[in-house]
N, CA and C atoms as a LAMMPS dump frame, in Angstrom:
ITEM: TIMESTEP
0
ITEM: NUMBER OF ATOMS
600
ITEM: BOX BOUNDS ff ff ff
-5.0000000000000000e+02 5.0000000000000000e+02
-5.0000000000000000e+02 5.0000000000000000e+02
-5.0000000000000000e+02 5.0000000000000000e+02
ITEM: ATOMS id mol type element x y z
1 1 1 N -142.527 239.012 389.844
2 1 2 C -141.334 239.333 390.63
3 1 3 C -140.095 239.082 389.783
4 2 1 N -139.174 240.042 389.79
5 2 2 C -137.983 239.928 388.943
6 2 3 C -137.092 238.796 389.436
7 3 1 N -136.473 238.089 388.471
8 3 2 C -135.527 237.028 388.834
9 3 3 C -134.26 237.645 389.41
10 4 1 N -133.814 237.095 390.531
11 4 2 C -132.558 237.553 391.122
12 4 3 C -131.448 236.616 390.684
13 5 1 N -130.367 237.206 390.171
14 5 2 C -129.227 236.39 389.759
15 5 3 C -128.465 235.949 390.999
16 6 1 N -128.169 234.666 391.064
17 6 2 C -127.407 234.147 392.204
18 6 3 C -125.995 234.724 392.187
19 7 1 N -125.43 234.997 393.363
20 7 2 C -124.055 235.527 393.4
21 7 3 C -123.089 234.543 392.745
22 8 1 N -122.136 235.078 392.037
23 8 2 C -121.124 234.245 391.371
24 8 3 C -119.988 233.981 392.367
25 9 1 N -119.982 232.756 392.915
26 9 2 C -118.993 232.431 393.955
27 9 3 C -117.575 232.482 393.422
28 10 1 N -117.396 232.109 392.144
29 10 2 C -116.036 232.1 391.598
30 10 3 C -115.495 233.522 391.471
31 11 1 N -116.366 234.458 391.094
32 11 2 C -115.922 235.855 390.989
33 11 3 C -115.606 236.421 392.368
34 12 1 N -116.463 236.05 393.343
35 12 2 C -116.221 236.519 394.707
36 12 3 C -114.901 235.946 395.235
37 13 1 N -114.659 234.658 394.939
38 13 2 C -113.419 234.018 395.384
39 13 3 C -112.205 234.666 394.739
40 14 1 N -112.318 234.967 393.447
41 14 2 C -111.19 235.585 392.747
42 14 3 C -110.928 236.984 393.282
43 15 1 N -112 237.71 393.609
44 15 2 C -111.838 239.047 394.207
45 15 3 C -111.113 238.95 395.54
46 16 1 N -111.532 237.986 396.37
47 16 2 C -110.89 237.79 397.673
48 16 3 C -109.433 237.384 397.501
49 17 1 N -109.193 236.472 396.557
50 17 2 C -107.828 235.999 396.312
51 17 3 C -106.922 237.16 395.908
52 18 1 N -107.422 237.995 394.99
53 18 2 C -106.638 239.142 394.523
54 18 3 C -106.385 240.126 395.657
55 19 1 N -107.394 240.342 396.5
56 19 2 C -107.238 241.265 397.637
57 19 3 C -106.175 240.749 398.598
58 20 1 N -106.141 239.434 398.813
59 20 2 C -105.152 238.819 399.717
60 20 3 C -103.741 238.99 399.145
61 21 1 N -103.585 238.72 397.845
62 21 2 C -102.263 238.833 397.221
63 21 3 C -101.773 240.284 397.229
64 22 1 N -102.683 241.207 396.912
65 22 2 C -102.314 242.631 396.932
66 22 3 C -101.922 243.07 398.345
67 23 1 N -102.674 242.592 399.333
68 23 2 C -102.391 242.953 400.726
69 23 3 C -101.021 242.435 401.157
70 24 1 N -100.687 241.217 400.743
71 24 2 C -99.383 240.639 401.112
72 24 3 C -98.243 241.48 400.556
73 25 1 N -98.361 241.901 399.294
74 25 2 C -97.307 242.719 398.684
75 25 3 C -97.206 244.088 399.345
76 26 1 N -98.354 244.694 399.625
77 26 2 C -98.335 246.004 400.282
78 26 3 C -97.692 245.917 401.662
79 27 1 N -98.085 244.897 402.415
80 27 2 C -97.622 244.799 403.802
81 27 3 C -96.154 244.42 403.913
82 28 1 N -95.662 243.587 402.998
83 28 2 C -94.237 243.254 403.082
84 28 3 C -93.401 244.502 402.803
85 29 1 N -93.926 245.394 401.958
86 29 2 C -93.247 246.662 401.708
87 29 3 C -93.306 247.609 402.898
88 30 1 N -94.428 247.592 403.606
89 30 2 C -94.609 248.509 404.738
90 30 3 C -93.951 247.997 406.022
91 31 1 N -94.09 246.695 406.274
92 31 2 C -93.673 246.138 407.559
93 31 3 C -92.36 245.362 407.501
94 32 1 N -92.017 244.861 406.303
95 32 2 C -90.911 243.914 406.192
96 32 3 C -91.425 242.501 406.422
97 33 1 N -90.694 241.528 405.939
98 33 2 C -91.163 240.144 406.011
99 33 3 C -91.287 239.62 407.441
100 34 1 N -90.33 239.887 408.344
101 34 2 C -90.447 239.326 409.702
102 34 3 C -91.743 239.723 410.407
103 35 1 N -92.254 240.935 410.145
104 35 2 C -93.466 241.406 410.821
105 35 3 C -94.745 241.097 410.037
106 36 1 N -94.594 240.539 408.85
107 36 2 C -95.755 240.155 408.053
108 36 3 C -96.434 238.956 408.711
109 37 1 N -97.762 239.028 408.893
110 37 2 C -98.496 237.914 409.489
111 37 3 C -99.738 237.624 408.65
112 38 1 N -100.235 236.404 408.808
113 38 2 C -101.497 236.036 408.151
114 38 3 C -102.623 236.932 408.661
115 39 1 N -102.598 237.238 409.974
116 39 2 C -103.633 238.1 410.555
117 39 3 C -103.642 239.477 409.891
118 40 1 N -102.446 240.035 409.694
119 40 2 C -102.353 241.362 409.077
120 40 3 C -102.837 241.321 407.625
121 41 1 N -102.464 240.256 406.905
122 41 2 C -102.911 240.126 405.508
123 41 3 C -104.433 240.024 405.463
124 42 1 N -105.012 239.205 406.351
125 42 2 C -106.465 239.026 406.376
126 42 3 C -107.173 240.349 406.673
127 43 1 N -106.655 241.088 407.655
128 43 2 C -107.275 242.37 408.014
129 43 3 C -107.211 243.356 406.859
130 44 1 N -106.056 243.441 406.198
131 44 2 C -105.906 244.37 405.078
132 44 3 C -106.811 243.97 403.901
133 45 1 N -106.939 242.663 403.677
134 45 2 C -107.731 242.181 402.543
135 45 3 C -109.23 242.141 402.839
136 46 1 N -109.593 242.26 404.121
137 46 2 C -111.007 242.213 404.487
138 46 3 C -111.595 240.812 404.415
139 47 1 N -110.765 239.821 404.769
140 47 2 C -111.241 238.432 404.777
141 47 3 C -110.877 237.793 406.118
142 48 1 N -111.417 236.62 406.364
143 48 2 C -111.064 235.894 407.578
144 48 3 C -109.766 235.118 407.386
145 49 1 N -109.081 234.867 408.503
146 49 2 C -107.836 234.08 408.434
147 49 3 C -108.076 232.723 407.79
148 50 1 N -109.233 232.126 408.085
149 50 2 C -109.518 230.789 407.569
150 50 3 C -109.591 230.784 406.052
151 51 1 N -109.973 231.921 405.463
152 51 2 C -110.01 232.017 403.995
153 51 3 C -108.602 231.887 403.434
154 52 1 N -107.649 232.532 404.082
155 52 2 C -106.255 232.446 403.627
156 52 3 C -105.723 231.031 403.805
157 53 1 N -105.961 230.453 404.978
158 53 2 C -105.436 229.103 405.24
159 53 3 C -106.103 228.042 404.366
160 54 1 N -107.268 228.357 403.828
161 54 2 C -107.919 227.416 402.905
162 54 3 C -107.131 227.315 401.598
163 55 1 N -106.44 228.4 401.228
164 55 2 C -105.723 228.442 399.946
165 55 3 C -104.205 228.331 400.08
166 56 1 N -103.649 228.759 401.221
167 56 2 C -102.19 228.784 401.38
168 56 3 C -101.795 228.239 402.745
169 57 1 N -100.673 227.518 402.842
170 57 2 C -100.247 226.973 404.135
171 57 3 C -99.455 227.95 405.003
172 58 1 N -98.961 229.039 404.403
173 58 2 C -98.087 229.942 405.16
174 58 3 C -98.059 231.317 404.507
175 59 1 N -97.495 232.279 405.242
176 59 2 C -97.369 233.626 404.675
177 59 3 C -96.388 233.623 403.505
178 60 1 N -95.38 232.757 403.554
179 60 2 C -94.42 232.672 402.448
180 60 3 C -95.109 232.2 401.171
181 61 1 N -96.023 231.247 401.308
182 61 2 C -96.75 230.742 400.137
183 61 3 C -97.651 231.826 399.549
184 62 1 N -98.272 232.638 400.414
185 62 2 C -99.084 233.763 399.932
186 62 3 C -98.205 234.732 399.157
187 63 1 N -97.056 235.065 399.746
188 63 2 C -96.155 236.036 399.114
189 63 3 C -95.633 235.525 397.78
190 64 1 N -95.343 234.232 397.699
191 64 2 C -94.868 233.666 396.43
192 64 3 C -95.921 233.813 395.344
193 65 1 N -97.17 233.502 395.669
194 65 2 C -98.237 233.642 394.675
195 65 3 C -98.452 235.103 394.29
196 66 1 N -98.276 235.995 395.266
197 66 2 C -98.451 237.421 394.985
198 66 3 C -97.344 237.946 394.083
199 67 1 N -96.16 237.405 394.261
200 67 2 C -94.972 237.919 393.576
201 67 3 C -94.727 237.245 392.238
202 68 1 N -95.102 235.971 392.129
203 68 2 C -94.821 235.199 390.909
204 68 3 C -95.767 235.609 389.796
205 69 1 N -95.262 235.662 388.567
206 69 2 C -96.158 235.905 387.438
207 69 3 C -97.006 234.671 387.193
208 70 1 N -97.992 234.805 386.304
209 70 2 C -98.776 233.639 385.924
210 70 3 C -97.836 232.565 385.409
211 71 1 N -98.222 231.317 385.607
212 71 2 C -97.366 230.194 385.228
213 71 3 C -97.005 230.224 383.745
214 72 1 N -97.899 230.785 382.905
215 72 2 C -97.63 230.775 381.466
216 72 3 C -97.015 232.083 380.973
217 73 1 N -96.6 232.954 381.912
218 73 2 C -96.009 234.228 381.495
219 73 3 C -94.702 233.99 380.764
220 74 1 N -94.479 234.751 379.69
221 74 2 C -93.276 234.566 378.895
222 74 3 C -92.224 235.618 379.181
223 75 1 N -92.58 236.592 379.998
224 75 2 C -91.661 237.71 380.204
225 75 3 C -90.669 237.417 381.311
226 76 1 N -89.524 238.043 381.208
227 76 2 C -88.522 237.998 382.27
228 76 3 C -88.63 239.302 383.026
229 77 1 N -89.154 239.194 384.253
230 77 2 C -89.296 240.416 385.039
231 77 3 C -90.05 241.473 384.269
232 78 1 N -91.008 241.035 383.462
233 78 2 C -91.806 241.977 382.705
234 78 3 C -91.215 242.337 381.352
235 79 1 N -90.092 241.778 380.965
236 79 2 C -89.526 242.114 379.658
237 79 3 C -88.945 240.861 379.012
238 80 1 N -89.357 240.586 377.764
239 80 2 C -88.815 239.441 377.049
240 80 3 C -87.434 239.787 376.51
241 81 1 N -86.641 238.747 376.273
242 81 2 C -85.328 238.991 375.681
243 81 3 C -85.512 239.321 374.206
244 82 1 N -85.043 240.473 373.779
245 82 2 C -85.174 240.837 372.368
246 82 3 C -84.169 240.079 371.51
247 83 1 N -84.451 240.008 370.236
248 83 2 C -83.489 239.42 369.293
249 83 3 C -83.448 240.311 368.055
250 84 1 N -82.606 241.35 368.16
251 84 2 C -82.471 242.299 367.051
252 84 3 C -81.361 241.871 366.098
253 85 1 N -80.647 240.804 366.474
254 85 2 C -79.474 240.402 365.708
255 85 3 C -78.184 240.94 366.317
256 86 1 N -78.292 241.918 367.221
257 86 2 C -77.128 242.488 367.908
258 86 3 C -77.135 241.955 369.34
259 87 1 N -76.38 240.875 369.577
260 87 2 C -76.416 240.206 370.873
261 87 3 C -75.999 241.125 372.014
262 88 1 N -74.929 241.891 371.807
263 88 2 C -74.442 242.769 372.879
264 88 3 C -75.496 243.795 373.267
265 89 1 N -76.111 244.419 372.282
266 89 2 C -77.129 245.434 372.566
267 89 3 C -78.339 244.807 373.259
268 90 1 N -78.729 243.62 372.794
269 90 2 C -79.894 242.95 373.391
270 90 3 C -79.632 242.595 374.852
271 91 1 N -78.459 242.04 375.139
272 91 2 C -78.14 241.645 376.516
273 91 3 C -78.01 242.856 377.431
274 92 1 N -77.421 243.931 376.915
275 92 2 C -77.314 245.148 377.733
276 92 3 C -78.697 245.699 378.067
277 93 1 N -79.594 245.675 377.093
278 93 2 C -80.953 246.169 377.315
279 93 3 C -81.638 245.376 378.424
280 94 1 N -81.512 244.057 378.361
281 94 2 C -82.184 243.201 379.337
282 94 3 C -81.542 243.316 380.717
283 95 1 N -80.211 243.333 380.767
284 95 2 C -79.562 243.426 382.078
285 95 3 C -79.788 244.798 382.723
286 96 1 N -79.858 245.833 381.909
287 96 2 C -80.18 247.161 382.478
288 96 3 C -81.591 247.155 383.075
289 97 1 N -82.535 246.537 382.361
290 97 2 C -83.91 246.449 382.876
291 97 3 C -83.949 245.611 384.147
292 98 1 N -83.129 244.563 384.193
293 98 2 C -83.057 243.725 385.39
294 98 3 C -82.514 244.523 386.574
295 99 1 N -81.482 245.326 386.334
296 99 2 C -80.93 246.188 387.386
297 99 3 C -82 247.147 387.902
298 100 1 N -82.745 247.761 386.994
299 100 2 C -83.802 248.688 387.407
300 100 3 C -84.838 247.98 388.284
301 101 1 N -85.192 246.767 387.875
302 101 2 C -86.174 245.998 388.632
303 101 3 C -85.641 245.644 390.024
304 102 1 N -84.393 245.182 390.085
305 102 2 C -83.818 244.787 391.373
306 102 3 C -83.621 245.984 392.3
307 103 1 N -83.445 247.156 391.753
308 103 2 C -83.31 248.368 392.561
309 103 3 C -84.654 248.91 393.034
310 104 1 N -85.745 248.352 392.505
311 104 2 C -87.083 248.826 392.867
312 104 3 C -87.565 248.143 394.145
313 105 1 N -88.044 248.911 395.137
314 105 2 C -88.553 248.294 396.375
315 105 3 C -89.68 247.294 396.108
316 106 1 N -90.447 247.51 395.041
317 106 2 C -91.547 246.58 394.727
318 106 3 C -91.026 245.188 394.432
319 107 1 N -89.817 245.107 393.88
320 107 2 C -89.194 243.808 393.606
321 107 3 C -88.308 243.382 394.774
322 108 1 N -87.506 244.309 395.246
323 108 2 C -86.433 243.992 396.192
324 108 3 C -86.946 243.326 397.47
325 109 1 N -87.941 243.92 398.109
326 109 2 C -88.388 243.408 399.408
327 109 3 C -89.015 242.02 399.315
328 110 1 N -89.989 241.786 398.419
329 110 2 C -90.539 240.427 398.328
330 110 3 C -89.499 239.411 397.868
331 111 1 N -88.633 239.793 396.93
332 111 2 C -87.646 238.845 396.413
333 111 3 C -86.649 238.448 397.49
334 112 1 N -86.206 239.403 398.292
335 112 2 C -85.284 239.075 399.388
336 112 3 C -85.959 238.165 400.413
337 113 1 N -87.222 238.46 400.728
338 113 2 C -87.945 237.635 401.703
339 113 3 C -88.068 236.194 401.203
340 114 1 N -88.434 236.04 399.939
341 114 2 C -88.619 234.695 399.388
342 114 3 C -87.287 233.965 399.244
343 115 1 N -86.237 234.702 398.888
344 115 2 C -84.91 234.085 398.775
345 115 3 C -84.456 233.561 400.134
346 116 1 N -84.615 234.378 401.179
347 116 2 C -84.205 233.964 402.52
348 116 3 C -85.057 232.805 403.025
349 117 1 N -86.361 232.89 402.815
350 117 2 C -87.264 231.836 403.292
351 117 3 C -87.003 230.527 402.551
352 118 1 N -86.629 230.654 401.273
353 118 2 C -86.344 229.457 400.484
354 118 3 C -85.13 228.686 400.97
355 119 1 N -84.239 229.358 401.706
356 119 2 C -83.062 228.679 402.254
357 119 3 C -83.476 227.717 403.368
358 120 1 N -84.454 228.116 404.185
359 120 2 C -84.868 227.276 405.318
360 120 3 C -86.077 226.401 404.995
361 121 1 N -86.763 226.708 403.908
362 121 2 C -87.929 225.918 403.487
363 121 3 C -87.656 225.392 402.079
364 122 1 N -87.097 224.179 401.961
365 122 2 C -86.696 223.652 400.651
366 122 3 C -87.841 223.581 399.644
367 123 1 N -89.047 223.293 400.128
368 123 2 C -90.19 223.208 399.215
369 123 3 C -90.507 224.57 398.615
370 124 1 N -90.512 225.588 399.457
371 124 2 C -90.745 226.95 398.969
372 124 3 C -89.609 227.377 398.041
373 125 1 N -88.36 227.046 398.43
374 125 2 C -87.209 227.394 397.599
375 125 3 C -87.317 226.782 396.217
376 126 1 N -87.74 225.523 396.152
377 126 2 C -87.896 224.85 394.857
378 126 3 C -88.989 225.503 394.03
379 127 1 N -90.083 225.903 394.689
380 127 2 C -91.172 226.574 393.972
381 127 3 C -90.729 227.939 393.457
382 128 1 N -89.95 228.653 394.258
383 128 2 C -89.435 229.969 393.867
384 128 3 C -88.554 229.834 392.623
385 129 1 N -87.69 228.824 392.622
386 129 2 C -86.804 228.593 391.475
387 129 3 C -87.606 228.198 390.244
388 130 1 N -88.523 227.242 390.396
389 130 2 C -89.23 226.715 389.223
390 130 3 C -90.206 227.724 388.634
391 131 1 N -90.847 228.521 389.494
392 131 2 C -91.861 229.457 388.988
393 131 3 C -91.292 230.795 388.557
394 132 1 N -90.233 231.251 389.231
395 132 2 C -89.721 232.588 388.945
396 132 3 C -88.382 232.59 388.219
397 133 1 N -87.425 231.841 388.735
398 133 2 C -86.074 231.948 388.2
399 133 3 C -85.872 231.135 386.921
400 134 1 N -86.296 229.89 386.946
401 134 2 C -85.994 229.014 385.816
402 134 3 C -86.594 229.5 384.491
403 135 1 N -87.853 229.963 384.468
404 135 2 C -88.386 230.482 383.198
405 135 3 C -87.567 231.65 382.649
406 136 1 N -87.047 232.496 383.549
407 136 2 C -86.222 233.619 383.118
408 136 3 C -84.908 233.118 382.538
409 137 1 N -84.284 232.172 383.226
410 137 2 C -82.993 231.661 382.767
411 137 3 C -83.133 230.948 381.421
412 138 1 N -84.229 230.259 381.216
413 138 2 C -84.426 229.545 379.949
414 138 3 C -84.527 230.509 378.769
415 139 1 N -85.03 231.711 379.004
416 139 2 C -85.09 232.697 377.916
417 139 3 C -83.685 233.141 377.513
418 140 1 N -82.773 233.232 378.479
419 140 2 C -81.37 233.519 378.144
420 140 3 C -80.773 232.384 377.325
421 141 1 N -81.06 231.15 377.723
422 141 2 C -80.548 229.992 376.978
423 141 3 C -81.019 230.059 375.525
424 142 1 N -82.302 230.336 375.334
425 142 2 C -82.869 230.414 373.982
426 142 3 C -82.174 231.5 373.165
427 143 1 N -81.963 232.668 373.779
428 143 2 C -81.328 233.785 373.059
429 143 3 C -79.877 233.46 372.714
430 144 1 N -79.161 232.827 373.64
431 144 2 C -77.763 232.489 373.393
432 144 3 C -77.634 231.394 372.332
433 145 1 N -78.582 230.462 372.314
434 145 2 C -78.565 229.43 371.268
435 145 3 C -78.783 230.062 369.892
436 146 1 N -79.684 231.034 369.83
437 146 2 C -79.919 231.737 368.561
438 146 3 C -78.65 232.453 368.121
439 147 1 N -77.925 233.015 369.081
440 147 2 C -76.669 233.697 368.758
441 147 3 C -75.621 232.693 368.268
442 148 1 N -75.625 231.496 368.837
443 148 2 C -74.713 230.452 368.364
444 148 3 C -75.022 230.101 366.907
445 149 1 N -76.3 229.935 366.608
446 149 2 C -76.705 229.585 365.238
447 149 3 C -76.334 230.685 364.251
448 150 1 N -76.298 231.934 364.744
449 150 2 C -75.939 233.063 363.888
450 150 3 C -74.426 233.266 363.818
451 151 1 N -73.665 232.42 364.532
452 151 2 C -72.209 232.533 364.51
453 151 3 C -71.649 233.611 365.411
454 152 1 N -72.487 234.16 366.308
455 152 2 C -72.029 235.228 367.209
456 152 3 C -71.45 234.681 368.511
457 153 1 N -71.729 233.418 368.81
458 153 2 C -71.222 232.756 370.009
459 153 3 C -70.566 231.457 369.558
460 154 1 N -69.419 231.152 370.15
461 154 2 C -68.67 229.958 369.763
462 154 3 C -69.545 228.708 369.909
463 155 1 N -69.446 227.762 368.977
464 155 2 C -70.333 226.597 368.985
465 155 3 C -70.121 225.661 370.168
466 156 1 N -68.945 225.71 370.796
467 156 2 C -68.679 224.791 371.905
468 156 3 C -69.059 225.38 373.27
469 157 1 N -69.662 226.574 373.272
470 157 2 C -70.07 227.218 374.526
471 157 3 C -71.359 226.57 375.031
472 158 1 N -71.421 226.287 376.324
473 158 2 C -72.64 225.788 376.955
474 158 3 C -73.502 227.005 377.339
475 159 1 N -74.662 227.193 376.694
476 159 2 C -75.478 228.383 376.977
477 159 3 C -75.887 228.502 378.438
478 160 1 N -76.044 227.366 379.109
479 160 2 C -76.464 227.406 380.51
480 160 3 C -75.37 228.02 381.385
481 161 1 N -74.125 227.643 381.131
482 161 2 C -73.015 228.241 381.882
483 161 3 C -72.828 229.699 381.467
484 162 1 N -72.995 229.97 380.175
485 162 2 C -72.835 231.343 379.68
486 162 3 C -73.825 232.295 380.348
487 163 1 N -75.063 231.859 380.523
488 163 2 C -76.055 232.752 381.136
489 163 3 C -75.69 233.04 382.59
490 164 1 N -75.05 232.068 383.261
491 164 2 C -74.642 232.297 384.647
492 164 3 C -73.548 233.36 384.729
493 165 1 N -72.724 233.443 383.698
494 165 2 C -71.707 234.5 383.663
495 165 3 C -72.365 235.875 383.563
496 166 1 N -73.532 235.926 382.947
497 166 2 C -74.244 237.191 382.782
498 166 3 C -75.043 237.573 384.032
499 167 1 N -75.845 236.641 384.525
500 167 2 C -76.747 236.993 385.623
501 167 3 C -76.104 236.834 387.002
502 168 1 N -75.06 235.988 387.088
503 168 2 C -74.428 235.745 388.385
504 168 3 C -73.887 236.999 389.053
505 169 1 N -73.099 237.82 388.34
506 169 2 C -72.552 239.027 388.981
507 169 3 C -73.641 240.009 389.437
508 170 1 N -74.731 240.099 388.662
509 170 2 C -75.835 240.994 389.046
510 170 3 C -76.494 240.47 390.316
511 171 1 N -76.785 239.153 390.333
512 171 2 C -77.427 238.552 391.505
513 171 3 C -76.527 238.657 392.737
514 172 1 N -75.217 238.5 392.533
515 172 2 C -74.27 238.574 393.652
516 172 3 C -74.294 239.958 394.289
517 173 1 N -74.243 240.993 393.466
518 173 2 C -74.279 242.363 394.013
519 173 3 C -75.598 242.635 394.723
520 174 1 N -76.683 242.15 394.119
521 174 2 C -78.006 242.388 394.715
522 174 3 C -78.134 241.672 396.052
523 175 1 N -77.73 240.412 396.073
524 175 2 C -77.932 239.603 397.27
525 175 3 C -77.078 240.087 398.438
526 176 1 N -75.805 240.374 398.169
527 176 2 C -74.881 240.738 399.25
528 176 3 C -74.775 242.243 399.477
529 177 1 N -75.355 243.028 398.57
530 177 2 C -75.274 244.496 398.659
531 177 3 C -73.814 244.959 398.761
532 178 1 N -72.924 244.273 398.019
533 178 2 C -71.499 244.612 398.09
534 178 3 C -71.227 245.979 397.47
535 179 1 N -71.789 246.212 396.308
536 179 2 C -71.618 247.464 395.572
537 179 3 C -72.943 247.796 394.899
538 180 1 N -73.142 249.053 394.538
539 180 2 C -74.421 249.419 393.918
540 180 3 C -74.634 248.7 392.582
541 181 1 N -75.887 248.379 392.299
542 181 2 C -76.26 247.864 390.982
543 181 3 C -76.47 249.062 390.067
544 182 1 N -75.855 249.033 388.901
545 182 2 C -75.964 250.17 387.982
546 182 3 C -75.962 249.68 386.542
547 183 1 N -76.392 250.555 385.64
548 183 2 C -76.343 250.239 384.214
549 183 3 C -74.899 250.041 383.761
550 184 1 N -74.001 250.836 384.32
551 184 2 C -72.593 250.729 383.926
552 184 3 C -72.038 249.349 384.288
553 185 1 N -72.404 248.871 385.452
554 185 2 C -71.973 247.526 385.865
555 185 3 C -72.569 246.471 384.937
556 186 1 N -73.852 246.599 384.622
557 186 2 C -74.509 245.637 383.72
558 186 3 C -73.815 245.618 382.365
559 187 1 N -73.5 246.792 381.831
560 187 2 C -72.821 246.869 380.524
561 187 3 C -71.454 246.19 380.583
562 188 1 N -70.725 246.422 381.677
563 188 2 C -69.392 245.831 381.82
564 188 3 C -69.477 244.311 381.901
565 189 1 N -70.487 243.804 382.589
566 189 2 C -70.681 242.35 382.686
567 189 3 C -70.91 241.762 381.301
568 190 1 N -71.76 242.414 380.511
569 190 2 C -72.036 241.918 379.152
570 190 3 C -70.764 241.947 378.312
571 191 1 N -70.047 243.058 378.342
572 191 2 C -68.843 243.195 377.505
573 191 3 C -67.786 242.154 377.864
574 192 1 N -67.548 241.958 379.159
575 192 2 C -66.534 240.984 379.58
576 192 3 C -66.964 239.556 379.259
577 193 1 N -68.246 239.271 379.455
578 193 2 C -68.743 237.927 379.168
579 193 3 C -68.626 237.619 377.679
580 194 1 N -68.971 238.573 376.842
581 194 2 C -68.928 238.318 375.389
582 194 3 C -67.511 238.124 374.886
583 195 1 N -66.52 238.675 375.577
584 195 2 C -65.136 238.431 375.182
585 195 3 C -64.819 236.926 375.254
586 196 1 N -65.423 236.263 376.227
587 196 2 C -65.176 234.832 376.371
588 196 3 C -66.087 233.968 375.51
589 197 1 N -67.192 234.53 375.051
590 197 2 C -68.165 233.724 374.292
591 197 3 C -67.987 233.802 372.787
592 198 1 N -67.432 234.906 372.299
593 198 2 C -67.377 235.089 370.85
594 198 3 C -66.329 234.171 370.219
595 199 1 N -66.582 233.741 368.997
596 199 2 C -65.624 232.837 368.334
597 199 3 C -64.267 233.501 368.191
598 200 1 N -63.222 232.714 368.357
599 200 2 C -61.856 233.216 368.217
600 200 3 C -61.552 233.428 366.732
């Protein structure tokens, strides 16, 4: 009689986990966050509710895991900060890509849901910042420090404050929907910011 290989529980678990995360992203896009439920995620993923609650305490926690990159990911929204030696061109490239990402429903809906939920759930908010935002911001710090070493940014500039001058206006427009996000706006933000950062 042929030997039967025992089912691989870890592979089955990973398949279920991936199905749950994919279902959460699909449903938040279709239904919006207020109508997203654990029951709906379980039904879409083909698992029991108890399977979800075994791994996550809430729908927000599921959505965060679905939306967040791997903990060791080096990319910012899927794109690393380039260093061609031309700081203005590099920053424009990255901010334009960021605008494209923020204008995409695949990013916009989950990110807005997590941002809003993070206001009322401090633990989730802290996880959202540490897993998604902070790694991205640190890449700007690294790039700006390299520009300082190359003499393209004044030595007394604090890179952490400088990066806020770059990403703050983009985040403000996205969050409040005051005006459209565009490449032209991103370019203007870079140009105005660099006027204040470059050595006199």
